[in-house]
Every structure is written in structure tokens, then in C-alpha cells.
N, CA, C and O atoms as CSV, one atom per row, in Angstrom:
chain,resi,resn,atom,element,x,y,z
A,1,MET,N,N,0.833,-1.190,0.000
A,1,MET,CA,C,0.000,0.000,0.000
A,1,MET,C,C,0.877,1.252,0.000
A,1,MET,O,O,0.579,2.226,-0.692
A,2,VAL,N,N,1.944,1.219,0.770
A,2,VAL,CA,C,2.815,2.398,0.856
A,2,VAL,C,C,3.422,2.703,-0.507
A,2,VAL,O,O,3.473,3.861,-0.921
A,3,GLU,N,N,3.880,1.670,-1.203
A,3,GLU,CA,C,4.514,1.884,-2.506
A,3,GLU,C,C,3.517,2.436,-3.530
A,3,GLU,O,O,3.854,3.331,-4.306
A,4,LEU,N,N,2.303,1.910,-3.532
A,4,LEU,CA,C,1.285,2.430,-4.451
A,4,LEU,C,C,0.950,3.884,-4.140
A,4,LEU,O,O,0.770,4.700,-5.043
A,5,ASP,N,N,0.869,4.195,-2.849
A,5,ASP,CA,C,0.565,5.574,-2.468
A,5,ASP,C,C,1.726,6.504,-2.812
A,5,ASP,O,O,1.505,7.665,-3.156
A,6,ARG,N,N,2.966,6.005,-2.724
A,6,ARG,CA,C,4.111,6.839,-3.123
A,6,ARG,C,C,4.020,7.188,-4.605
A,6,ARG,O,O,4.312,8.315,-5.004
A,7,GLN,N,N,3.617,6.226,-5.405
A,7,GLN,CA,C,3.450,6.496,-6.831
A,7,GLN,C,C,2.340,7.519,-7.055
A,7,GLN,O,O,2.476,8.421,-7.881
A,8,SER,N,N,1.247,7.375,-6.319
A,8,SER,CA,C,0.135,8.328,-6.450
A,8,SER,C,C,0.562,9.724,-6.029
A,8,SER,O,O,0.181,10.708,-6.662
A,9,VAL,N,N,1.355,9.818,-4.959
A,9,VAL,CA,C,1.847,11.117,-4.495
A,9,VAL,C,C,2.778,11.720,-5.542
A,9,VAL,O,O,2.704,12.916,-5.824
A,10,SER,N,N,3.664,10.888,-6.123
A,10,SER,CA,C,4.615,11.410,-7.112
A,10,SER,C,C,3.912,11.926,-8.362
A,10,SER,O,O,4.424,12.819,-9.037
A,11,HIS,N,N,2.748,11.371,-8.672
A,11,HIS,CA,C,1.979,11.836,-9.826
A,11,HIS,C,C,1.007,12.962,-9.459
A,11,HIS,O,O,0.319,13.497,-10.327
A,12,GLY,N,N,0.955,13.315,-8.187
A,12,GLY,CA,C,0.083,14.401,-7.746
A,12,GLY,C,C,-1.348,13.994,-7.488
A,12,GLY,O,O,-2.218,14.855,-7.348
A,13,TYR,N,N,-1.618,12.679,-7.421
A,13,TYR,CA,C,-2.975,12.206,-7.183
A,13,TYR,C,C,-3.358,12.216,-5.712
A,13,TYR,O,O,-4.541,12.246,-5.373
A,14,MET,N,N,-2.355,12.191,-4.836
A,14,MET,CA,C,-2.607,12.174,-3.393
A,14,MET,C,C,-1.674,13.176,-2.720
A,14,MET,O,O,-0.611,13.495,-3.251
A,15,PRO,N,N,-2.075,13.671,-1.550
A,15,PRO,CA,C,-1.213,14.604,-0.829
A,15,PRO,C,C,-0.048,13.857,-0.172
A,15,PRO,O,O,-0.195,12.683,0.168
A,16,PRO,N,N,1.099,14.506,0.014
A,16,PRO,CA,C,2.275,13.849,0.580
A,16,PRO,C,C,2.079,13.293,1.995
A,16,PRO,O,O,2.721,12.307,2.354
A,17,GLU,N,N,1.211,13.900,2.799
A,17,GLU,CA,C,1.030,13.424,4.169
A,17,GLU,C,C,0.434,12.021,4.248
A,17,GLU,O,O,0.476,11.388,5.303
A,18,VAL,N,N,-0.120,11.531,3.142
A,18,VAL,CA,C,-0.673,10.179,3.110
A,18,VAL,C,C,0.421,9.154,3.416
A,18,VAL,O,O,0.169,8.145,4.075
A,19,ILE,N,N,1.631,9.419,2.934
A,19,ILE,CA,C,2.742,8.490,3.171
A,19,ILE,C,C,3.026,8.372,4.667
A,19,ILE,O,O,3.283,7.275,5.162
A,20,ARG,N,N,2.982,9.473,5.379
A,20,ARG,CA,C,3.202,9.451,6.834
A,20,ARG,C,C,2.159,8.569,7.519
A,20,ARG,O,O,2.494,7.774,8.397
A,21,TYR,N,N,0.915,8.709,7.122
A,21,TYR,CA,C,-0.140,7.881,7.713
A,21,TYR,C,C,0.058,6.404,7.349
A,21,TYR,O,O,-0.137,5.523,8.187
A,22,ASP,N,N,0.439,6.143,6.115
A,22,ASP,CA,C,0.693,4.757,5.695
A,22,ASP,C,C,1.792,4.115,6.544
A,22,ASP,O,O,1.672,2.963,6.960
A,23,LEU,N,N,2.860,4.869,6.796
A,23,LEU,CA,C,3.969,4.335,7.596
A,23,LEU,C,C,3.543,4.085,9.043
A,23,LEU,O,O,3.972,3.108,9.657
A,24,GLN,N,N,2.709,4.955,9.581
A,24,GLN,CA,C,2.199,4.743,10.942
A,24,GLN,C,C,1.357,3.472,11.006
A,24,GLN,O,O,1.469,2.692,11.952
A,25,ILE,N,N,0.523,3.272,10.004
A,25,ILE,CA,C,-0.316,2.069,9.956
A,25,ILE,C,C,0.561,0.831,9.824
A,25,ILE,O,O,0.321,-0.179,10.486
A,26,ALA,N,N,1.585,0.909,8.960
A,26,ALA,CA,C,2.486,-0.232,8.773
A,26,ALA,C,C,3.199,-0.592,10.074
A,26,ALA,O,O,3.403,-1.772,10.360
A,27,GLN,N,N,3.574,0.403,10.856
A,27,GLN,CA,C,4.232,0.148,12.143
A,27,GLN,C,C,3.281,-0.481,13.150
A,27,GLN,O,O,3.717,-1.195,14.053
A,28,MET,N,N,2.009,-0.226,13.006
A,28,MET,CA,C,1.025,-0.760,13.955
A,28,MET,C,C,0.655,-2.217,13.672
A,28,MET,O,O,0.160,-2.904,14.565
A,29,ILE,N,N,0.881,-2.695,12.468
A,29,ILE,CA,C,0.439,-4.041,12.097
A,29,ILE,C,C,1.032,-5.137,12.983
A,29,ILE,O,O,0.276,-5.988,13.451
A,30,PRO,N,N,2.356,-5.163,13.241
A,30,PRO,CA,C,2.880,-6.222,14.114
A,30,PRO,C,C,2.272,-6.184,15.525
A,30,PRO,O,O,2.004,-7.225,16.126
A,31,GLU,N,N,2.064,-4.979,16.032
A,31,GLU,CA,C,1.435,-4.857,17.347
A,31,GLU,C,C,0.013,-5.421,17.317
A,31,GLU,O,O,-0.406,-6.107,18.249
A,32,GLY,N,N,-0.715,-5.132,16.258
A,32,GLY,CA,C,-2.073,-5.655,16.125
A,32,GLY,C,C,-2.089,-7.167,16.034
A,32,GLY,O,O,-2.961,-7.812,16.616
A,33,GLU,N,N,-1.133,-7.748,15.310
A,33,GLU,CA,C,-1.055,-9.205,15.210
A,33,GLU,C,C,-0.785,-9.832,16.576
A,33,GLU,O,O,-1.347,-10.875,16.911
A,34,ALA,N,N,0.085,-9.184,17.365
A,34,ALA,CA,C,0.387,-9.692,18.718
A,34,ALA,C,C,-0.844,-9.594,19.613
A,34,ALA,O,O,-1.096,-10.489,20.420
A,35,ILE,N,N,-1.595,-8.537,19.478
A,35,ILE,CA,C,-2.805,-8.362,20.288
A,35,ILE,C,C,-3.835,-9.428,19.920
A,35,ILE,O,O,-4.492,-9.989,20.798
A,36,VAL,N,N,-3.975,-9.704,18.638
A,36,VAL,CA,C,-4.917,-10.738,18.203
A,36,VAL,C,C,-4.510,-12.092,18.787
A,36,VAL,O,O,-5.355,-12.852,19.260
A,37,ALA,N,N,-3.210,-12.385,18.748
A,37,ALA,CA,C,-2.728,-13.664,19.279
A,37,ALA,C,C,-2.944,-13.780,20.780
A,37,ALA,O,O,-3.182,-14.873,21.294
A,38,SER,N,N,-2.863,-12.652,21.486
A,38,SER,CA,C,-3.011,-12.677,22.954
A,38,SER,C,C,-4.471,-12.634,23.399
A,38,SER,O,O,-4.767,-12.919,24.559
A,39,HIS,N,N,-5.389,-12.281,22.495
A,39,HIS,CA,C,-6.824,-12.154,22.807
A,39,HIS,C,C,-7.094,-11.118,23.898
A,39,HIS,O,O,-8.054,-11.248,24.658
A,40,ASP,N,N,-6.252,-10.098,23.973
A,40,ASP,CA,C,-6.400,-9.030,24.970
A,40,ASP,C,C,-7.382,-7.989,24.427
A,40,ASP,O,O,-7.018,-7.158,23.594
A,41,LYS,N,N,-8.625,-8.042,24.903
A,41,LYS,CA,C,-9.676,-7.161,24.387
A,41,LYS,C,C,-9.439,-5.697,24.723
A,41,LYS,O,O,-9.774,-4.820,23.926
A,42,ALA,N,N,-8.871,-5.422,25.883
A,42,ALA,CA,C,-8.615,-4.026,26.276
A,42,ALA,C,C,-7.568,-3.400,25.348
A,42,ALA,O,O,-7.754,-2.289,24.854
A,43,LYS,N,N,-6.479,-4.113,25.119
A,43,LYS,CA,C,-5.446,-3.599,24.210
A,43,LYS,C,C,-5.994,-3.502,22.779
A,43,LYS,O,O,-5.665,-2.576,22.038
A,44,ALA,N,N,-6.820,-4.458,22.415
A,44,ALA,CA,C,-7.390,-4.449,21.069
A,44,ALA,C,C,-8.253,-3.215,20.852
A,44,ALA,O,O,-8.222,-2.617,19.777
A,45,ARG,N,N,-9.017,-2.834,21.856
A,45,ARG,CA,C,-9.883,-1.657,21.745
A,45,ARG,C,C,-9.041,-0.395,21.569
A,45,ARG,O,O,-9.339,0.435,20.710
A,46,VAL,N,N,-7.989,-0.247,22.382
A,46,VAL,CA,C,-7.121,0.929,22.299
A,46,VAL,C,C,-6.413,0.965,20.941
A,46,VAL,O,O,-6.329,2.013,20.300
A,47,TRP,N,N,-5.905,-0.197,20.515
A,47,TRP,CA,C,-5.203,-0.290,19.240
A,47,TRP,C,C,-6.149,0.064,18.090
A,47,TRP,O,O,-5.785,0.807,17.179
A,48,SER,N,N,-7.342,-0.468,18.147
A,48,SER,CA,C,-8.333,-0.221,17.099
A,48,SER,C,C,-8.706,1.256,17.019
A,48,SER,O,O,-8.836,1.801,15.923
A,49,GLU,N,N,-8.877,1.900,18.152
A,49,GLU,CA,C,-9.199,3.335,18.170
A,49,GLU,C,C,-8.061,4.157,17.570
A,49,GLU,O,O,-8.300,5.119,16.841
A,50,LYS,N,N,-6.818,3.773,17.882
A,50,LYS,CA,C,-5.658,4.484,17.330
A,50,LYS,C,C,-5.606,4.296,15.812
A,50,LYS,O,O,-5.387,5.255,15.071
A,51,LEU,N,N,-5.806,3.065,15.357
A,51,LEU,CA,C,-5.796,2.791,13.918
A,51,LEU,C,C,-6.905,3.568,13.219
A,51,LEU,O,O,-6.680,4.153,12.159
A,52,ASN,N,N,-8.083,3.577,13.795
A,52,ASN,CA,C,-9.209,4.303,13.195
A,52,ASN,C,C,-8.932,5.795,13.104
A,52,ASN,O,O,-9.306,6.438,12.124
A,53,SER,N,N,-8.276,6.352,14.124
A,53,SER,CA,C,-7.981,7.791,14.085
A,53,SER,C,C,-6.963,8.102,12.991
A,53,SER,O,O,-7.063,9.137,12.332
A,54,ILE,N,N,-5.991,7.224,12.791
A,54,ILE,CA,C,-5.014,7.435,11.721
A,54,ILE,C,C,-5.694,7.315,10.359
A,54,ILE,O,O,-5.447,8.126,9.467
A,55,GLN,N,N,-6.536,6.322,10.201
A,55,GLN,CA,C,-7.239,6.147,8.933
A,55,GLN,C,C,-8.178,7.317,8.651
A,55,GLN,O,O,-8.315,7.743,7.505
A,56,THR,N,N,-8.818,7.832,9.684
A,56,THR,CA,C,-9.699,8.990,9.510
A,56,THR,C,C,-8.899,10.205,9.073
A,56,THR,O,O,-9.314,10.932,8.172
A,57,ALA,N,N,-7.756,10.429,9.704
A,57,ALA,CA,C,-6.903,11.561,9.323
A,57,ALA,C,C,-6.401,11.395,7.888
A,57,ALA,O,O,-6.335,12.368,7.136
A,58,ARG,N,N,-6.049,10.179,7.514
A,58,ARG,CA,C,-5.594,9.888,6.150
A,58,ARG,C,C,-6.711,10.195,5.149
A,58,ARG,O,O,-6.480,10.847,4.131
A,59,ASN,N,N,-7.909,9.725,5.445
A,59,ASN,CA,C,-9.043,9.960,4.541
A,59,ASN,C,C,-9.366,11.447,4.417
A,59,ASN,O,O,-9.687,11.924,3.329
A,60,LYS,N,N,-9.281,12.175,5.522
A,60,LYS,CA,C,-9.562,13.617,5.475
A,60,LYS,C,C,-8.520,14.345,4.634
A,60,LYS,O,O,-8.854,15.285,3.913
A,61,ALA,N,N,-7.259,13.919,4.718
A,61,ALA,CA,C,-6.211,14.538,3.902
A,61,ALA,C,C,-6.493,14.308,2.420
A,61,ALA,O,O,-6.321,15.209,1.599
A,62,ILE,N,N,-6.927,13.093,2.086
A,62,ILE,CA,C,-7.242,12.784,0.689
A,62,ILE,C,C,-8.469,13.580,0.234
A,62,ILE,O,O,-8.488,14.108,-0.878
A,63,GLU,N,N,-9.488,13.667,1.089
A,63,GLU,CA,C,-10.693,14.431,0.740
A,63,GLU,C,C,-10.370,15.899,0.502
A,63,GLU,O,O,-10.864,16.509,-0.446
A,64,LYS,N,N,-9.538,16.460,1.372
A,64,LYS,CA,C,-9.167,17.864,1.231
A,64,LYS,C,C,-8.404,18.084,-0.072
A,64,LYS,O,O,-8.665,19.041,-0.802
A,65,SER,N,N,-7.466,17.194,-0.354
A,65,SER,CA,C,-6.691,17.297,-1.585
A,65,SER,C,C,-7.586,17.163,-2.809
A,65,SER,O,O,-7.413,17.883,-3.792
A,66,THR,N,N,-8.530,16.254,-2.751
A,66,THR,CA,C,-9.457,16.050,-3.866
A,66,THR,C,C,-10.332,17.283,-4.068
A,66,THR,O,O,-10.567,17.706,-5.200
A,67,ALA,N,N,-10.814,17.856,-2.964
A,67,ALA,CA,C,-11.648,19.061,-3.066
A,67,ALA,C,C,-10.878,20.214,-3.695
A,67,ALA,O,O,-11.421,20.961,-4.509
A,68,ILE,N,N,-9.612,20.355,-3.313
A,68,ILE,CA,C,-8.782,21.423,-3.888
A,68,ILE,C,C,-8.568,21.184,-5.374
A,68,ILE,O,O,-8.654,22.116,-6.174
A,69,ALA,N,N,-8.289,19.935,-5.748
A,69,ALA,CA,C,-8.075,19.611,-7.163
A,69,ALA,C,C,-9.337,19.864,-7.976
A,69,ALA,O,O,-9.263,20.371,-9.095
A,70,MET,N,N,-10.498,19.513,-7.418
A,70,MET,CA,C,-11.761,19.749,-8.129
A,70,MET,C,C,-12.011,21.241,-8.296
A,70,MET,O,O,-12.464,21.683,-9.352
A,71,ALA,N,N,-11.717,22.020,-7.254
A,71,ALA,CA,C,-11.930,23.459,-7.345
A,71,ALA,C,C,-11.003,24.070,-8.394
A,71,ALA,O,O,-11.403,24.968,-9.135
A,72,LYS,N,N,-9.756,23.578,-8.453
A,72,LYS,CA,C,-8.810,24.103,-9.437
A,72,LYS,C,C,-9.244,23.775,-10.861
A,72,LYS,O,O,-9.050,24.576,-11.776
A,73,SER,N,N,-9.822,22.612,-11.041
A,73,SER,CA,C,-10.223,22.220,-12.390
A,73,SER,C,C,-11.647,22.650,-12.701
A,73,SER,O,O,-12.177,22.352,-13.772
A,74,ASN,N,N,-12.267,23.356,-11.753
A,74,ASN,CA,C,-13.632,23.829,-11.917
A,74,ASN,C,C,-14.581,22.668,-12.187
A,74,ASN,O,O,-15.542,22.793,-12.946
A,75,ALA,N,N,-14.293,21.547,-11.555
A,75,ALA,CA,C,-15.120,20.356,-11.743
A,75,ALA,C,C,-16.384,20.462,-10.912
A,75,ALA,O,O,-16.376,20.996,-9.803
A,76,THR,N,N,-17.451,19.953,-11.459
A,76,THR,CA,C,-18.706,19.877,-10.731
A,76,THR,C,C,-19.195,18.440,-10.788
A,76,THR,O,O,-18.910,17.730,-11.752
A,77,PRO,N,N,-19.924,18.001,-9.774
A,77,PRO,CA,C,-20.448,16.643,-9.823
A,77,PRO,C,C,-21.422,16.485,-10.991
A,77,PRO,O,O,-22.182,17.397,-11.316
A,78,HIS,N,N,-21.380,15.346,-11.591
A,78,HIS,CA,C,-22.291,15.065,-12.702
A,78,HIS,C,C,-23.710,14.974,-12.153
A,78,HIS,O,O,-23.932,14.295,-11.150
A,79,PRO,N,N,-24.675,15.639,-12.782
A,79,PRO,CA,C,-26.040,15.648,-12.241
A,79,PRO,C,C,-26.682,14.271,-12.170
A,79,PRO,O,O,-27.629,14.080,-11.408
A,80,TRP,N,N,-26.197,13.316,-12.936
A,80,TRP,CA,C,-26.794,11.987,-12.941
A,80,TRP,C,C,-25.963,11.002,-12.126
A,80,TRP,O,O,-26.221,9.799,-12.178
A,81,SER,N,N,-24.960,11.487,-11.368
A,81,SER,CA,C,-24.041,10.579,-10.682
A,81,SER,C,C,-24.734,9.694,-9.648
A,81,SER,O,O,-24.260,8.591,-9.379
A,82,ASN,N,N,-25.831,10.141,-9.070
A,82,ASN,CA,C,-26.542,9.325,-8.084
A,82,ASN,C,C,-27.776,8.654,-8.666
A,82,ASN,O,O,-28.555,8.045,-7.932
A,83,ALA,N,N,-27.961,8.758,-9.979
A,83,ALA,CA,C,-29.146,8.189,-10.618
A,83,ALA,C,C,-29.084,6.668,-10.612
A,83,ALA,O,O,-28.012,6.078,-10.751
A,84,LYS,N,N,-30.219,6.056,-10.451
A,84,LYS,CA,C,-30.332,4.603,-10.482
A,84,LYS,C,C,-30.763,4.182,-11.889
A,84,LYS,O,O,-31.575,4.866,-12.513
A,85,PRO,N,N,-30.235,3.075,-12.391
A,85,PRO,CA,C,-30.650,2.635,-13.723
A,85,PRO,C,C,-32.113,2.210,-13.735
A,85,PRO,O,O,-32.635,1.718,-12.735
A,86,ASP,N,N,-32.758,2.403,-14.859
A,86,ASP,CA,C,-34.154,2.006,-15.014
A,86,ASP,C,C,-34.207,0.492,-15.124
A,86,ASP,O,O,-33.613,-0.067,-16.045
A,87,PRO,N,N,-34.906,-0.202,-14.205
A,87,PRO,CA,C,-34.939,-1.660,-14.255
A,87,PRO,C,C,-35.679,-2.200,-15.476
A,87,PRO,O,O,-35.556,-3.383,-15.792
A,88,CYS,N,N,-36.442,-1.358,-16.164
A,88,CYS,CA,C,-37.182,-1.806,-17.339
A,88,CYS,C,C,-36.367,-1.691,-18.621
A,88,CYS,O,O,-36.811,-2.158,-19.670
A,89,LEU,N,N,-35.181,-1.080,-18.560
A,89,LEU,CA,C,-34.375,-0.941,-19.761
A,89,LEU,C,C,-33.269,-1.987,-19.771
A,89,LEU,O,O,-32.500,-2.113,-18.818
A,90,SER,N,N,-33.205,-2.737,-20.875
A,90,SER,CA,C,-32.106,-3.686,-21.048
A,90,SER,C,C,-30.858,-2.899,-21.423
A,90,SER,O,O,-30.962,-1.719,-21.760
A,91,PRO,N,N,-29.678,-3.519,-21.373
A,91,PRO,CA,C,-28.469,-2.802,-21.783
A,91,PRO,C,C,-28.532,-2.272,-23.214
A,91,PRO,O,O,-27.830,-1.319,-23.551
A,92,MET,N,N,-29.358,-2.875,-24.047
A,92,MET,CA,C,-29.502,-2.407,-25.426
A,92,MET,C,C,-30.604,-1.368,-25.572
A,92,MET,O,O,-30.866,-0.909,-26.683
A,93,GLY,N,N,-31.252,-0.988,-24.483
A,93,GLY,CA,C,-32.256,0.051,-24.521
A,93,GLY,C,C,-33.672,-0.432,-24.739
A,93,GLY,O,O,-34.585,0.382,-24.875
A,94,LYS,N,N,-33.877,-1.730,-24.774
A,94,LYS,CA,C,-35.214,-2.270,-24.996
A,94,LYS,C,C,-35.990,-2.295,-23.688
A,94,LYS,O,O,-35.446,-2.640,-22.638
A,95,ASN,N,N,-37.272,-1.923,-23.758
A,95,ASN,CA,C,-38.140,-1.976,-22.589
A,95,ASN,C,C,-38.500,-3.438,-22.349
A,95,ASN,O,O,-39.219,-4.047,-23.142
A,96,ILE,N,N,-37.997,-3.994,-21.252
A,96,ILE,CA,C,-38.234,-5.409,-20.968
A,96,ILE,C,C,-39.380,-5.618,-19.987
A,96,ILE,O,O,-39.661,-6.752,-19.599
A,97,CYS,N,N,-40.043,-4.544,-19.582
A,97,CYS,CA,C,-41.138,-4.659,-18.624
A,97,CYS,C,C,-42.503,-4.780,-19.303
A,97,CYS,O,O,-43.482,-5.113,-18.637
A,98,SER,N,N,-42.594,-4.523,-20.589
A,98,SER,CA,C,-43.881,-4.621,-21.265
A,98,SER,C,C,-43.799,-5.682,-22.352
A,98,SER,O,O,-42.730,-5.961,-22.896
A,99,SER,N,N,-44.942,-6.262,-22.651
A,99,SER,CA,C,-44.966,-7.304,-23.671
A,99,SER,C,C,-45.143,-6.745,-25.067
A,99,SER,O,O,-44.673,-7.349,-26.032
A,100,SER,N,N,-45.812,-5.599,-25.202
A,100,SER,CA,C,-46.016,-5.026,-26.532
A,100,SER,C,C,-45.115,-3.815,-26.706
A,100,SER,O,O,-44.836,-3.113,-25.734
A,101,PRO,N,N,-44.650,-3.553,-27.937
A,101,PRO,CA,C,-43.730,-2.437,-28.147
A,101,PRO,C,C,-44.343,-1.065,-27.929
A,101,PRO,O,O,-43.616,-0.129,-27.596
A,102,ALA,N,N,-45.634,-0.907,-28.099
A,102,ALA,CA,C,-46.243,0.411,-27.919
A,102,ALA,C,C,-47.610,0.247,-27.275
A,102,ALA,O,O,-48.624,0.165,-27.968
A,103,GLN,N,N,-47.635,0.200,-25.970
A,103,GLN,CA,C,-48.910,0.105,-25.269
A,103,GLN,C,C,-49.639,1.437,-25.386
A,103,GLN,O,O,-49.016,2.497,-25.351
A,104,GLN,N,N,-50.958,1.379,-25.526
A,104,GLN,CA,C,-51.727,2.593,-25.675
A,104,GLN,C,C,-51.797,3.390,-24.375
A,104,GLN,O,O,-51.874,4.618,-24.426
A,105,ASN,N,N,-51.772,2.744,-23.228
A,105,ASN,CA,C,-51.910,3.446,-21.954
A,105,ASN,C,C,-50.616,3.473,-21.155
A,105,ASN,O,O,-50.644,3.779,-19.963
A,106,GLY,N,N,-49.507,3.168,-21.761
A,106,GLY,CA,C,-48.247,3.120,-21.027
A,106,GLY,C,C,-47.178,3.936,-21.720
A,106,GLY,O,O,-47.406,4.533,-22.771
A,107,VAL,N,N,-46.014,3.947,-21.111
A,107,VAL,CA,C,-44.865,4.644,-21.666
A,107,VAL,C,C,-43.770,3.606,-21.873
A,107,VAL,O,O,-43.423,2.877,-20.944
A,108,ASN,N,N,-43.232,3.534,-23.068
A,108,ASN,CA,C,-42.120,2.647,-23.374
A,108,ASN,C,C,-40.898,3.505,-23.649
A,108,ASN,O,O,-40.940,4.402,-24.491
A,109,TYR,N,N,-39.816,3.232,-22.946
A,109,TYR,CA,C,-38.583,3.991,-23.112
A,109,TYR,C,C,-37.603,3.202,-23.967
A,109,TYR,O,O,-37.540,1.975,-23.898
A,110,THR,N,N,-36.848,3.927,-24.768
A,110,THR,CA,C,-35.785,3.311,-25.556
A,110,THR,C,C,-34.551,4.185,-25.478
A,110,THR,O,O,-34.636,5.399,-25.294
A,111,VAL,N,N,-33.407,3.548,-25.622
A,111,VAL,CA,C,-32.150,4.282,-25.656
A,111,VAL,C,C,-31.407,3.826,-26.895
A,111,VAL,O,O,-31.260,2.627,-27.135
A,112,GLY,N,N,-30.954,4.750,-27.655
A,112,GLY,CA,C,-30.207,4.430,-28.861
A,112,GLY,C,C,-29.061,5.393,-29.046
A,112,GLY,O,O,-28.746,6.174,-28.148
A,113,PRO,N,N,-28.433,5.343,-30.210
A,113,PRO,CA,C,-27.283,6.216,-30.446
A,113,PRO,C,C,-27.626,7.698,-30.350
A,113,PRO,O,O,-26.760,8.514,-30.035
A,114,GLY,N,N,-28.880,8.052,-30.618
A,114,GLY,CA,C,-29.272,9.455,-30.567
A,114,GLY,C,C,-29.659,9.930,-29.183
A,114,GLY,O,O,-29.787,11.134,-28.960
A,115,GLY,N,N,-29.849,9.015,-28.249
A,115,GLY,CA,C,-30.224,9.391,-26.893
A,115,GLY,C,C,-31.442,8.639,-26.417
A,115,GLY,O,O,-31.752,7.562,-26.925
A,116,LEU,N,N,-32.135,9.201,-25.444
A,116,LEU,CA,C,-33.294,8.585,-24.803
A,116,LEU,C,C,-34.560,8.929,-25.582
A,116,LEU,O,O,-34.739,10.064,-26.022
A,117,GLY,N,N,-35.428,7.946,-25.746
A,117,GLY,CA,C,-36.691,8.180,-26.421
A,117,GLY,C,C,-37.818,7.529,-25.648
A,117,GLY,O,O,-37.572,6.697,-24.774
A,118,ALA,N,N,-39.037,7.893,-25.953
A,118,ALA,CA,C,-40.192,7.317,-25.275
A,118,ALA,C,C,-41.342,7.200,-26.266
A,118,ALA,O,O,-41.478,8.002,-27.190
A,119,THR,N,N,-42.158,6.185,-26.050
A,119,THR,CA,C,-43.364,6.016,-26.853
A,119,THR,C,C,-44.544,6.032,-25.908
A,119,THR,O,O,-44.614,5.231,-24.976
A,120,VAL,N,N,-45.477,6.948,-26.149
A,120,VAL,CA,C,-46.657,7.080,-25.312
A,120,VAL,C,C,-47.863,7.015,-26.227
A,120,VAL,O,O,-48.078,7.912,-27.041
A,121,GLY,N,N,-48.658,5.950,-26.098
A,121,GLY,CA,C,-49.883,5.831,-26.885
A,121,GLY,C,C,-49.677,5.985,-28.374
A,121,GLY,O,O,-50.506,6.612,-29.034
A,122,GLY,N,N,-48.625,5.452,-28.927
A,122,GLY,CA,C,-48.389,5.527,-30.358
A,122,GLY,C,C,-47.622,6.749,-30.795
A,122,GLY,O,O,-47.290,6.856,-31.976
A,123,ILE,N,N,-47.323,7.673,-29.911
A,123,ILE,CA,C,-46.548,8.867,-30.251
A,123,ILE,C,C,-45.150,8.684,-29.683
A,123,ILE,O,O,-44.981,8.395,-28.498
A,124,SER,N,N,-44.157,8.853,-30.534
A,124,SER,CA,C,-42.765,8.696,-30.124
A,124,SER,C,C,-42.143,10.057,-29.883
A,124,SER,O,O,-42.314,10.982,-30.677
A,125,VAL,N,N,-41.431,10.167,-28.796
A,125,VAL,CA,C,-40.685,11.373,-28.490
A,125,VAL,C,C,-39.237,10.940,-28.329
A,125,VAL,O,O,-38.924,10.098,-27.488
A,126,GLY,N,N,-38.380,11.503,-29.116
A,126,GLY,CA,C,-36.978,11.113,-29.060
A,126,GLY,C,C,-36.078,12.288,-29.316
A,126,GLY,O,O,-36.531,13.431,-29.367
A,127,PRO,N,N,-34.791,12.008,-29.479
A,127,PRO,CA,C,-33.840,13.099,-29.697
A,127,PRO,C,C,-34.115,13.897,-30.970
A,127,PRO,O,O,-33.743,15.066,-31.076
A,128,GLY,N,N,-34.774,13.245,-31.937
A,128,GLY,CA,C,-35.053,13.949,-33.197
A,128,GLY,C,C,-36.365,14.710,-33.176
A,128,GLY,O,O,-36.692,15.395,-34.145
A,129,GLY,N,N,-37.120,14.606,-32.097
A,129,GLY,CA,C,-38.398,15.298,-32.011
A,129,GLY,C,C,-39.539,14.329,-31.896
A,129,GLY,O,O,-39.361,13.209,-31.416
A,130,LEU,N,N,-40.730,14.750,-32.335
A,130,LEU,CA,C,-41.931,13.919,-32.240
A,130,LEU,C,C,-42.094,13.072,-33.480
A,130,LEU,O,O,-41.712,13.460,-34.584
A,131,GLY,N,N,-42.672,11.899,-33.266
A,131,GLY,CA,C,-43.010,11.028,-34.382
A,131,GLY,C,C,-44.275,10.299,-33.984
A,131,GLY,O,O,-44.654,10.348,-32.813
A,132,GLY,N,N,-44.932,9.639,-34.883
A,132,GLY,CA,C,-46.134,8.942,-34.491
A,132,GLY,C,C,-46.570,7.936,-35.518
A,132,GLY,O,O,-46.067,7.874,-36.640
A,133,VAL,N,N,-47.536,7.146,-35.079
A,133,VAL,CA,C,-48.140,6.150,-35.956
A,133,VAL,C,C,-49.522,6.653,-36.295
A,133,VAL,O,O,-50.352,6.847,-35.407
A,134,ILE,N,N,-49.774,6.864,-37.559
A,134,ILE,CA,C,-51.083,7.379,-37.977
A,134,ILE,C,C,-52.083,6.235,-37.987
A,134,ILE,O,O,-51.817,5.163,-38.530
A,135,GLY,N,N,-53.225,6.476,-37.384
A,135,GLY,CA,C,-54.275,5.486,-37.355
A,135,GLY,C,C,-53.992,4.339,-36.411
A,135,GLY,O,O,-54.638,3.296,-36.507
A,136,GLY,N,N,-53.045,4.500,-35.500
A,136,GLY,CA,C,-52.771,3.466,-34.502
A,136,GLY,C,C,-52.088,2.241,-35.081
A,136,GLY,O,O,-52.097,1.188,-34.443
A,137,GLN,N,N,-51.497,2.336,-36.263
A,137,GLN,CA,C,-50.866,1.150,-36.859
A,137,GLN,C,C,-49.374,1.247,-36.835
A,137,GLN,O,O,-48.689,0.334,-37.296
């Protein structure tokens, strides 16, 4: 982990203080192994709290560095980043929740190279605009 983080720091992906936290964690590992072998719950609790505080400080350093990098690049979160996929759309964009391609009382969604489209009662709305089936056929 330390070596990977050193590479990340050298490329500017992580702040330099991450290495200090990594080394502290590495020094704690043998002590933690000894505590596990001894089954000493009191020492384990103290050790665990110390490890958690180091990991929390490490994570905060990374978060701060990431926030600064985002501000410098004028990055904003993608508006759809928390969106859930539609369970009725197959990976190819086919509506798998309905049996007929164009239900008169439902909405069928499709996704294609042009973007998202929908069919409502025989009228199609897609990236190219409105389309429809004349006479319901």
C-alpha cells in the first residue's frame, strides 16, 4: 500500500502526508497481530481506536486534496451521478417490462445512439423530435 501511495503522491494524485499515515499504519500491524494472538480485548480496543484515528486523518487529507483539485479544475459533480438505472431498460435500450412495443396506456422507453426516447400511446418522443403512428398502426 505504501509503494502504491508513493506512486500516487509522485503523480500528484494524493497529498504527501498520506505516506506518513501509511507508515504509521504499517508500524502498527505487528502490534495488532500480537494483540490478536493474545486475545487481549482491552489492548485491542485501544489499538483499534488508534488505527481508526489514523485512517480517519488519512481519509480527510485525501478528501481535502481532492476538493482542492476539483476546485482548481472547476469540476462539478455530474447531475446523474446518483441516478439509479431504469430496471425496465435492457443494456440495449429495450423496454423489458412490457410485452407489446407500444402500449396505448403506457410509456415505453428506448435508448439508442441518438439518446433517450419514449413512446406514449403511439406517439414517439426522441432526440429527433416527435413522431407517431397514424391510425394506430
